[in-house]
C-alpha positions as a Markdown table, in Angstrom:
| # | Residue | x | y | z |
|---|---|---|---|---|
| 1 | Met | 3.7 | 18.4 | -9.6 |
| 2 | Gly | 6.1 | 21.2 | -8.4 |
| 3 | Asp | 9.2 | 19.3 | -9.5 |
| 4 | Tyr | 7.7 | 18.5 | -12.9 |
| 5 | Leu | 7.0 | 22.2 | -13.4 |
| 6 | Leu | 10.6 | 23.1 | -12.6 |
| 7 | Gln | 11.7 | 20.6 | -15.3 |
| 8 | Thr | 9.9 | 22.8 | -17.9 |
| 9 | Val | 11.4 | 26.1 | -16.7 |
| 10 | Pro | 14.5 | 27.5 | -18.4 |
| 11 | Glu | 17.7 | 26.9 | -16.3 |
| 12 | Pro | 18.4 | 30.6 | -15.5 |
| 13 | Glu | 15.0 | 31.1 | -13.9 |
| 14 | Ile | 15.1 | 28.1 | -11.5 |
| 15 | Pro | 17.1 | 29.8 | -8.7 |
| 16 | Val | 14.4 | 32.4 | -8.3 |
| 17 | Ile | 11.6 | 29.8 | -8.2 |
| 18 | Glu | 13.6 | 27.6 | -5.7 |
| 19 | Arg | 14.2 | 30.6 | -3.5 |
| 20 | Ala | 10.4 | 31.5 | -3.5 |
| 21 | Ile | 9.6 | 27.9 | -2.6 |
| 22 | Glu | 12.1 | 27.8 | 0.2 |
| 23 | Thr | 10.8 | 31.1 | 1.6 |
| 24 | Ala | 7.2 | 29.9 | 1.4 |
| 25 | Ala | 8.3 | 26.7 | 3.3 |
| 26 | Gln | 9.8 | 28.8 | 6.0 |
| 27 | Met | 6.6 | 30.8 | 6.3 |
| 28 | Leu | 4.2 | 27.9 | 6.0 |
| 29 | Gly | 6.1 | 25.3 | 7.9 |
| 30 | Ser | 8.7 | 22.9 | 6.5 |
| 31 | Asp | 6.3 | 20.0 | 6.7 |
| 32 | Arg | 4.4 | 21.4 | 3.7 |
| 33 | Ser | 5.1 | 19.9 | 0.2 |
| 34 | Arg | 7.0 | 21.8 | -2.4 |
| 35 | Gly | 3.9 | 21.8 | -4.6 |
| 36 | Tyr | 1.8 | 23.3 | -1.8 |
| 37 | Cys | 4.5 | 26.0 | -1.2 |
| 38 | Leu | 4.4 | 26.8 | -4.9 |
| 39 | Glu | 0.6 | 27.1 | -4.9 |
| 40 | Met | 0.7 | 29.5 | -2.0 |
| 41 | Thr | 3.4 | 31.6 | -3.7 |
| 42 | Cys | 1.2 | 31.8 | -6.8 |
| 43 | Ala | -1.9 | 32.7 | -4.6 |
| 44 | Asp | 0.1 | 35.5 | -3.0 |
| 45 | Phe | 1.1 | 36.8 | -6.4 |
| 46 | Leu | -2.5 | 36.6 | -7.6 |
| 47 | Ala | -3.7 | 38.5 | -4.5 |
| 48 | Gly | -1.3 | 41.3 | -5.2 |
| 49 | Ala | -2.0 | 41.4 | -8.9 |
| 50 | Asn | -5.7 | 41.7 | -8.2 |
| 51 | Leu | -5.5 | 44.6 | -5.8 |
| 52 | Asp | -6.2 | 47.3 | -8.4 |
| 53 | Asn | -9.0 | 46.7 | -10.9 |
| 54 | Gly | -8.6 | 43.0 | -10.6 |
| 55 | Asp | -10.9 | 40.1 | -9.7 |
| 56 | Pro | -12.2 | 40.7 | -6.2 |
| 57 | Ala | -13.2 | 37.1 | -6.0 |
| 58 | Met | -9.5 | 36.0 | -6.5 |
| 59 | Leu | -8.4 | 38.5 | -3.8 |
| 60 | Leu | -10.9 | 37.1 | -1.4 |
| 61 | Phe | -9.9 | 33.5 | -2.2 |
| 62 | Ser | -6.2 | 34.3 | -1.6 |
| 63 | Met | -6.9 | 36.2 | 1.7 |
| 64 | Thr | -9.1 | 33.3 | 2.9 |
| 65 | Arg | -6.4 | 30.8 | 2.1 |
| 66 | Phe | -3.8 | 32.8 | 4.0 |
| 67 | Phe | -6.1 | 33.4 | 7.0 |
| 68 | Lys | -6.1 | 29.7 | 7.6 |
| 69 | Phe | -2.4 | 29.7 | 8.3 |
| 70 | Leu | -2.6 | 32.3 | 11.1 |
| 71 | Ser | -2.5 | 31.0 | 14.6 |
| 72 | Glu | -5.4 | 31.7 | 16.9 |
| 73 | Glu | -3.4 | 34.5 | 18.5 |
| 74 | Gln | -2.9 | 36.1 | 15.1 |
| 75 | Arg | -6.4 | 35.6 | 14.0 |
| 76 | Gln | -8.0 | 37.7 | 16.7 |
| 77 | Pro | -6.1 | 40.9 | 16.0 |
| 78 | Phe | -6.5 | 40.4 | 12.3 |
| 79 | Leu | -10.3 | 40.0 | 12.6 |
| 80 | Ala | -10.5 | 43.1 | 14.9 |
| 81 | Gln | -8.7 | 45.2 | 12.3 |
| 82 | Ala | -10.6 | 43.7 | 9.4 |
| 83 | Thr | -14.0 | 44.5 | 11.0 |
| 84 | Gln | -13.1 | 48.1 | 12.0 |
| 85 | Lys | -15.3 | 50.6 | 10.2 |
| 86 | Val | -13.5 | 52.6 | 7.6 |
| 87 | Ser | -13.6 | 56.4 | 8.4 |
């Protein structure tokens, strides 16, 4: 799916997309498919795009997807910060 999508993208835009996929693969693990890396890149974009006056459900979906990639050592501090009361 990811490679098919790249066939439909204008040539000058491909290097940016390839770089984003490569960066996602480094973050997610090189064993992930290119399509999966592209999906996570898009989810990250949607999360950022929905921070202000956006769809809170999309932001929650994106955050939940990314949480799954944290190691157990990373999850505990994240949950501690996320559950702190806002002053």
